[in-house]
C-alpha positions as CSV (number, residue, x, y, z in Angstrom):
1,M,-105.8,141.6,88.5
2,K,-104.2,138.5,90.0
3,A,-104.9,136.7,93.3
4,F,-102.1,134.6,94.8
5,G,-102.6,132.0,97.6
6,L,-99.5,130.6,99.3
7,D,-99.0,127.7,101.6
8,G,-95.7,126.5,103.0
9,C,-94.4,123.2,101.6
10,K,-91.2,121.1,101.9
11,R,-89.6,122.8,98.8
12,G,-90.6,126.3,99.8
13,W,-94.1,127.7,99.0
14,F,-96.8,126.2,96.9
15,Y,-98.8,128.8,95.2
16,V,-102.1,129.1,93.3
17,C,-102.6,132.1,91.1
18,L,-106.1,133.1,89.9
19,E,-106.6,135.5,87.1
20,G,-110.2,135.6,85.7
21,E,-110.9,131.9,84.8
22,T,-107.3,131.0,84.6
23,I,-105.7,129.0,87.4
24,E,-101.9,128.5,87.7
25,C,-100.1,126.4,90.3
26,G,-96.5,125.9,91.1
27,V,-93.7,126.1,93.7
28,V,-91.4,129.0,94.5
29,A,-88.4,129.1,96.8
30,T,-89.4,132.3,98.6
31,V,-92.4,134.6,99.1
32,A,-90.3,137.4,97.6
33,D,-90.5,135.6,94.2
34,I,-94.2,136.1,94.2
35,V,-94.0,139.7,95.4
36,Q,-91.6,140.5,92.6
37,R,-93.9,139.0,90.1
38,A,-97.1,140.6,91.4
39,S,-98.3,144.1,90.5
40,T,-99.5,146.7,93.0
41,N,-103.1,145.9,92.1
42,D,-102.8,142.2,93.0
43,T,-103.5,140.5,96.3
44,I,-101.4,137.9,98.0
45,C,-102.8,135.8,100.8
46,I,-100.6,133.6,102.9
47,D,-101.0,131.0,105.6
48,I,-98.4,132.3,108.0
49,P,-98.5,134.6,111.1
50,I,-98.0,138.2,110.2
51,G,-97.7,140.8,113.0
52,L,-96.0,139.5,116.2
53,H,-95.8,140.4,119.8
54,D,-92.3,141.2,121.1
55,D,-93.1,140.2,124.7
56,G,-96.0,139.4,127.0
57,S,-98.1,136.3,127.7
58,A,-101.2,137.3,125.8
59,P,-101.7,135.4,122.5
60,R,-102.5,137.4,119.3
61,G,-106.2,138.4,119.3
62,C,-106.6,137.0,115.8
63,D,-105.5,133.5,116.9
64,V,-107.9,133.6,119.8
65,A,-110.8,134.7,117.5
66,A,-109.9,132.0,114.9
67,R,-110.1,129.3,117.6
68,Q,-113.4,130.6,118.8
69,V,-115.1,130.5,115.3
70,L,-113.6,127.1,114.5
71,G,-114.8,125.6,117.8
72,R,-113.5,122.6,119.7
73,G,-113.3,120.3,116.7
74,R,-110.9,122.4,114.7
75,S,-109.4,125.0,117.1
76,S,-106.3,122.9,117.5
77,S,-105.4,123.9,113.9
78,V,-104.6,127.4,115.2
79,F,-101.5,127.6,117.2
80,N,-100.1,130.7,119.1
81,A,-97.5,132.6,117.0
82,P,-94.1,132.9,118.6
83,L,-92.8,136.1,119.9
84,R,-90.7,137.9,117.4
85,P,-87.4,137.7,119.3
86,A,-87.7,133.9,119.5
87,L,-87.7,133.7,115.7
88,Y,-84.1,135.1,115.6
89,T,-82.5,132.5,117.9
90,P,-80.1,129.7,116.7
91,D,-82.1,126.6,117.8
92,Y,-85.2,125.3,119.5
93,P,-83.9,125.2,123.0
94,A,-82.8,128.8,122.8
95,A,-86.0,129.9,121.1
96,N,-88.1,128.0,123.8
97,A,-86.1,129.5,126.6
98,L,-86.3,133.1,125.3
99,N,-90.0,132.8,124.6
100,R,-90.6,131.5,128.1
101,K,-88.5,134.4,129.6
102,L,-90.4,137.0,127.7
103,S,-93.9,135.6,128.0
104,G,-93.9,133.0,130.8
105,K,-94.8,130.4,128.2
106,G,-92.6,128.0,126.2
107,L,-92.7,127.8,122.4
108,S,-94.4,124.8,120.9
109,K,-92.3,122.6,118.6
110,Q,-95.0,123.1,115.9
111,S,-94.4,126.9,116.0
112,Y,-90.7,126.5,116.0
113,N,-90.8,124.0,113.1
114,I,-92.2,126.7,110.8
115,G,-90.1,129.5,112.4
116,N,-87.9,129.9,109.3
117,K,-91.0,130.6,107.2
118,I,-92.4,133.0,109.8
119,R,-89.1,134.8,110.0
120,E,-88.9,134.9,106.1
121,V,-92.2,136.7,105.9
122,D,-91.6,138.9,108.9
123,E,-88.3,140.1,107.3
124,L,-90.0,140.7,104.0
125,M,-92.9,142.7,105.5
126,L,-90.4,144.8,107.5
127,T,-88.1,145.6,104.5
128,S,-90.4,145.7,101.5
129,P,-93.1,148.4,101.2
130,K,-94.5,146.5,98.2
131,A,-94.9,143.3,100.2
132,R,-96.5,145.2,103.0
133,G,-99.1,146.6,100.6
134,L,-99.9,143.2,99.0
135,I,-99.8,140.5,101.6
136,R,-102.6,139.5,104.0
137,E,-102.6,136.7,106.5
138,V,-105.3,134.1,106.3
139,H,-105.9,130.6,107.8
140,P,-107.2,127.8,105.5
141,E,-109.5,126.4,108.1
142,V,-111.1,129.8,108.7
143,C,-111.4,130.2,104.9
144,F,-113.3,126.9,104.7
145,W,-115.3,127.8,107.8
146,A,-116.5,130.9,105.9
147,L,-117.2,129.0,102.7
148,N,-119.2,126.4,104.7
149,G,-121.7,128.9,106.0
150,G,-119.9,129.6,109.3
151,Q,-119.4,125.9,110.1
152,A,-116.0,124.4,110.6
153,V,-115.1,121.4,108.4
154,L,-114.6,118.8,111.2
155,A,-113.1,116.0,109.1
156,S,-109.3,116.3,108.9
157,K,-108.0,117.6,105.6
158,K,-105.5,114.7,105.5
159,T,-108.4,112.1,105.2
160,D,-110.3,111.3,102.0
161,E,-113.5,112.5,103.6
162,G,-112.0,115.8,104.6
163,F,-110.4,116.3,101.2
164,D,-113.7,115.6,99.4
165,I,-115.7,118.0,101.6
166,R,-113.1,120.8,101.0
167,M,-113.0,120.1,97.3
168,Q,-116.8,120.4,97.0
169,L,-116.6,123.8,98.7
170,L,-113.9,124.9,96.4
171,E,-115.7,123.6,93.3
172,S,-118.7,125.7,94.1
173,H,-116.5,128.7,93.3
174,L,-113.7,127.3,91.1
175,S,-115.0,124.8,88.6
176,Q,-111.4,123.7,87.7
177,A,-110.3,123.1,91.3
178,R,-110.3,119.3,91.3
179,Y,-108.4,119.2,88.0
180,C,-105.8,121.6,89.2
181,V,-105.2,119.6,92.4
182,Q,-104.9,116.3,90.4
183,D,-102.5,118.0,87.9
184,S,-100.4,119.4,90.7
185,L,-100.2,116.0,92.4
186,Q,-98.9,114.5,89.1
187,T,-96.4,117.3,88.6
188,H,-94.9,117.5,92.1
189,P,-93.6,114.6,94.1
190,R,-95.0,114.1,97.6
191,S,-91.5,114.8,98.9
192,A,-92.0,118.3,97.7
193,V,-95.7,119.1,98.0
194,A,-98.4,117.3,100.0
195,R,-102.0,117.1,98.9
196,D,-103.2,119.3,101.7
197,D,-100.6,122.0,100.7
198,I,-102.3,122.3,97.3
199,V,-105.9,122.4,98.8
200,D,-104.9,125.0,101.4
201,A,-103.2,127.2,98.8
202,M,-106.3,127.0,96.6
203,V,-108.7,128.1,99.2
204,V,-106.2,130.9,100.2
205,A,-106.1,132.0,96.6
206,L,-109.9,132.0,96.3
207,T,-110.0,134.2,99.4
208,A,-107.4,136.5,97.9
209,S,-109.6,136.8,94.8
210,N,-112.4,138.2,97.0
211,S,-110.3,140.9,98.7
212,F,-112.9,143.5,98.1
213,Y,-115.2,141.6,100.5
214,F,-112.7,140.9,103.3
215,N,-113.7,140.6,106.9
216,T,-111.1,140.1,109.6
217,L,-110.6,138.3,112.8
218,P,-110.9,140.2,115.1
219,E,-113.0,142.9,113.5
220,L,-110.7,145.6,114.9
221,P,-107.2,144.1,114.7
222,E,-104.3,144.9,116.9
223,V,-101.1,146.4,115.5
224,D,-97.7,145.2,116.6
225,A,-94.7,147.3,117.5
226,K,-93.6,147.4,113.9
227,G,-96.9,148.6,112.6
228,L,-98.1,145.2,111.2
229,A,-101.7,144.3,111.7
230,M,-102.4,141.1,113.6
231,E,-105.4,139.8,111.7
232,I,-106.8,136.8,109.9
233,A,-108.7,137.8,106.7
234,Y,-111.6,135.8,105.2
235,F,-114.6,136.4,103.0
236,T,-118.2,135.2,103.3
237,P,-119.6,134.1,99.9
238,Q,-122.8,135.6,98.5
239,P,-124.9,133.8,95.8
240,N,-123.5,134.1,92.3
241,R,-120.5,136.2,93.4
242,N,-117.4,135.4,91.3
243,K,-118.5,131.9,90.4
244,Q,-116.4,130.7,87.5
245,A,-118.1,129.2,84.4
246,D,-117.7,125.6,83.6
């Protein structure tokens, strides 16, 4: 059984695949590439909104819940997902105007900038029964919050301090984590993959490898008009659970 963690990067998607004590890292152009490779017993976790409102001003409940658990120091890492119709517009002004018309609120540039990736996953989930059965939405900062005993990691992941704290949390479950990050940094240029892309994909993969122990934000997720759950999955570690040997 394999566990895949995906995080968007400049060249597509950086992925980490965990299978037993084996860790594989790489870049794929599309999420469909991973879905095609995966078996029906595998789990794919991804840092991208899944399940979207078509109209209305209320944010997704999972985004609200994620901001609440992360607290003031890290809540800004969770942004409101765009409305689905806004994803299928030709440019930012059109997307912003349509989102405002349907919800009374504009669309942030941050949301729009990853709109292509949100649309890619939305289309995949709506057209591929296999993808729908494999993929779960997560948020890296929620994953680290859970690994850190329900305390958000306040230091930015882009700083050396924030990187070291997150690596220590990862290494408590994946003994090869630091080596894999260093190897990936040597393999992929920064123009393709950033350091935090690798770290995020790794914690997402670790979360996927513990799918039997998933909790969700919120505990009872909403379902969108297409039948997709609007949830953010995470797991809370227990002593000696799935710790890899050195």
